[in-house]
N, C-alpha and C positions, 0 to 999 in steps of 0.2 A: 344516570337517573333511572331508577326502577320504573317499570312500565305500569300501565293501567291498574287503578285501584278498583277491584271488582266487588268488594263487600261493603255492607253498611249494617249498623245495628238494627235498622228497621226492616229491611227487605232482603239483605244478602245472606250468604251462608253464616251459620253460627255453630258453636259447639253444642252438640246434642248430649253427648255422654263423655265422661272421663272415667278411665279404669286404671287401677293400680294392681299389679300382680307382685305382692311382696316376695313370695318364694318362687323361684323359677319353676315353671311347668305345673304349678299348683293353681288352685282356684283364684280368680280375681275378685276385687272389691270395687264396686261402683261408688264414686264420690262426687260431690257437688263442686268441690274446688280442691286444688292441690298446689302447694308450693312445688317448685322444681329446681334442680341444680343442673350443672353441665351433664350429669349422668342420667337425667330424666326426671320423671315425676318423683316426688318425695316417697321414699321407701320402695320404689318399684324395682323388683328383682335385685334387692340388696342382700337377700338370703338365697341359699342354694342347698339342695340335698346332694351329698356325695357318697360314693362307696367308701366305707370306713377303712378299707385296706389300701386301695389304689389312689384314693382321693380324686377320682374322676367324677365329673358331674353326671347326674342322672336326669332323664327327662321323660315326659309322657309320650314321646315318640316311640320308645320301646317299652315303657311301663305306663300304659294309658290310665290306670287307676290313680296315678298321682293327681289327676284333676279333681279327685274327691277329697284331697287334703285341703282344708279351708283355713287359710290365715286371715285374720281380720285385725284392723288397726284400731286399737283402743286408746284414744288420746287422753281420756280421763285418767286412766291408770298408768299411762306411759308404757304400755305393753303391746306386743304383737301376740294375740291369742291364736293358737294353732289347734284346730279341731281335726283330730286324727281318727278315721274310721277303724273299727275293730277288724282284725284279719279275717274273722269268721262271719261278721255281719256288718255290712257297710252302714246300716241304720243305727248301729250302736257306736258311740263316739266317746273319746276322751279329749279334754281340752287342757292344753298346757300354755304357759306364757313365757316369752322371752322379752328382754328390754327392747323398746324402740331405740333407745339411746345407743350410740356406737360404743363397742367395748373399750375403745381408747379413752372414753370419758368416765368410765367407772372402775376400770382395773387399776390397781396400784402401780404396776409396772408392765404396761401392755407389751413392750418389746421382748420381755423375758417370760411372759406368762405362758404356761404350758398349753393353753388353748390356742395359741397362735402357731400356724404352720405356713410355709411359703411354697408349697408344692401342689396346691389344688389346681386341677386341670379343667378348663372349659374351652372347647373348640381349639385345642392345641396351645392355648395361652396358659402360662403358669401364673397363678395369682395367689397372693397371700390372703389369709382369712382366719377368723376366730371360730372355733367350735362353740356353739351357744346352746343353752337349754340344759335341762336336767337329764340325768341318765334315764329317768322314766320316759321322758320325751323321745330320746333316741331309741329306747327299747320299743316304744309304741310304733314309731316310724319304721323300725327294722322289721317288726312283726308284720306290719301291714304290707310292706314292700317285698318281703320274702328274702331279705339279705341284710347284712349289717351296714347301717348307714349313719351319717352324721348330718346335722344341720349346721351350716356355717354362715357367718356374716362376712361380707366382703371387707378386706383389709383396706389400707390407705393407699396402696400403690395404684396409680392410674392405669386403667385398661384402655388402650387406644383403639379407635375404630380401625378395622383392617382396611388396607389399601385395596381398592377395586379398580381394575383398568378402566380408564375413561372417566371415572368420577373425580371431579376437581372441586375441592372445597374452597371457600373464601380464604384469603391469605392468613387471617388471624383466627380461624375457627378452631383448629386442633381438636376435632371431636373425640369425646371419650364416652365410655358406656359402663354400666354396672355389670350384672350377670346376664343381661339380655344378649341375644345372639349377635346382633350386628350394630345397631344404632340405639341412641338413648330414647327415641320416641318412634312409635308407629301410629300413623294417622290413617284413618279409614273413612270412606264416604258412605253415609246412610243410603244415598241414591244408588250407589253401586251394589250395596247389599240387597236393596229392594229388587234390583234387576236379577240378581242371582236367585232370590226366592221366587220370582215370577217364573223362572225356568224349571224349578224343581219338580212340580207335578207332571210336566211333560217328558221328563227325562228319567226320573228315578222312581222305581217301584218301592212301595212300603217306605216312603220318605217321611221324615219328621214334619211337623207343621210348618216349621221354617228353620232357616239357619240363623242362629243367634250370633250377634256380633262378637260375643266373648269366645266363640270357637276360634276367631282369628286373632285374639289377644291384642287388639288395638288399644292404645292408651287414650287416643283422642278420636272421637267420632264426630264428623262434620255433617250437618244436615243443611238442605237448601241449595245444593248444587243442581243445576238444571239438567245435566246429563250424566249418566253413569260413565265412569272412567275419565272424567274431566281432570281428576287429580293426577293422572299419568303425566300431564304436561307441566306440573308445578316445578318451579325452581326455588321460590321463596314465598313465604306467607307471613302474615302478622295475625296472631291470635290475641284479641284484646289489645294490649300494648306490648306484647311479647313477640320479637322477631324469631322466626324459625327457618332454618335452611334445609331444603329437601336433598337427600342423598340420591336414592334410586328406588325403583319399585321393589316391593317385598315379594320374593319368590317363596311359594308356600311349600312347606314340608308336609309330613303326614299328620301333624297335630290337628289341623282343622277338621280332619275326618272323625275326631273323637268328640262325642257328645259330652259337654262339660258337666251335665247333670247326672249322667249314668255311667260315663267312662266307656261306653260301647262305641267301637269303631265301625263306621259305615264304609264299606268298600268302594262305593261310588261317589260319595260326597267328600269334599265339594268339587272334585276335579271333573266329574261328569257334566256339570253345568257350567264349566269354565274352560271348555276346550279352545275357545277363541282367545283365551287369556294367556297363551304362550306367546308373550309379546316382548320378551327381553332376551336377546341373544346370549347374554353372559350367563343366564341361569336356565336356558332351555334344556330339557323339555318341561321344566316346572311351570305351573300356572302362577300368575301374579295377582295379588290383592293387597291394596294398601301401599303407603309410601313411608319409607324409612327416613328419619329426619333427626336433626340436632338443634338444640337451643343455641342461639347466637350469643346471648348474654352469659358470660362466665359466672357472674354473680347470682344468676337465677332470677326468679320472679314468681308470679302466681298465675295459674290458669283457672278459669271458672266455666261451668256450664252456662250457656247463654252468651259467652263472649263472641263478638263478631269475628269472622275469619275473612281477612282481606288477602286476596292473591296479588302479590307484589310483582312477580316476574314469572314468565312461562316460556316454554318452547313454542314455536309457531305451530298452529293447528294444521295438520295435514288435510289435504282434500279427501282422502279416504285412508283407511288403515290406522294403526296405532300411532301415537306420538313417537317421534324419533328423537331420543335423548342423546346427549354426548356419549354416554357409555355404550349406547347401542351401535354407534358408528365404529367403535374400536374393538368389538367383540364378535 
């Protein structure tokens, strides 16, 4: 029997924000509700920009200005509108559209279509995918990024979550992911973010007004937690009526140092205000913020802003120091 039910619609934690990032490493879109599948929120990281020659994925870790590419979901037209800055003036933009529908639903013979390839590379995984969009879109992206690139839509082959020593999933979970790095969902705490922003003026010179949550590219932002880092101890939660299983803490790469509005990288942020967040042996010396998670229901469901968040199962709270999770004991 899962333990103590901590949330309620009236007084407990709730969903403050939902974010969808349709194209990997590009700007996100805030939504009020979203369907989800086993791979995450609908349309989240289902597209990716790759090198046209090598078919390797490209990210804002090494090309920070990718965050200025703005995809937006247009349900009225059934299109993903992609706003691409000019190579010479980021305030000058061109907008292109690609179908929200998967290519397998509109191509006459998807398996033999020339847009399909089976050698796209993301973190060592080989993935099938379809090149989508007009040649004009690919030219605009290539000009902006300074290399020849393609925009691709994920194919139908499942991409399994990588095994991590010490992380044990429920027997029937079999977690999968789209083009996100590790897991289908990233859950963050508004309370923890507030604590980071409290520290910024004391640590960082010429700091921004605050660290916005979209720096951390969380899908689900939870408000109403009494203490920062309470999410570190989660094993299982229920959001609205939807069960979610927690994998492990999210170790942060360089991407949160990039301002999503300007693409300028700050050398101190966020690590300088998170020195006490090197709390996960398997990813040390990286700092951690947010929890990687997977939906339990294979058939999916719907998540909404305002949904109550019930914490169903946790690790024991330590007397001092960070939570000690199963994966921490084996790394």
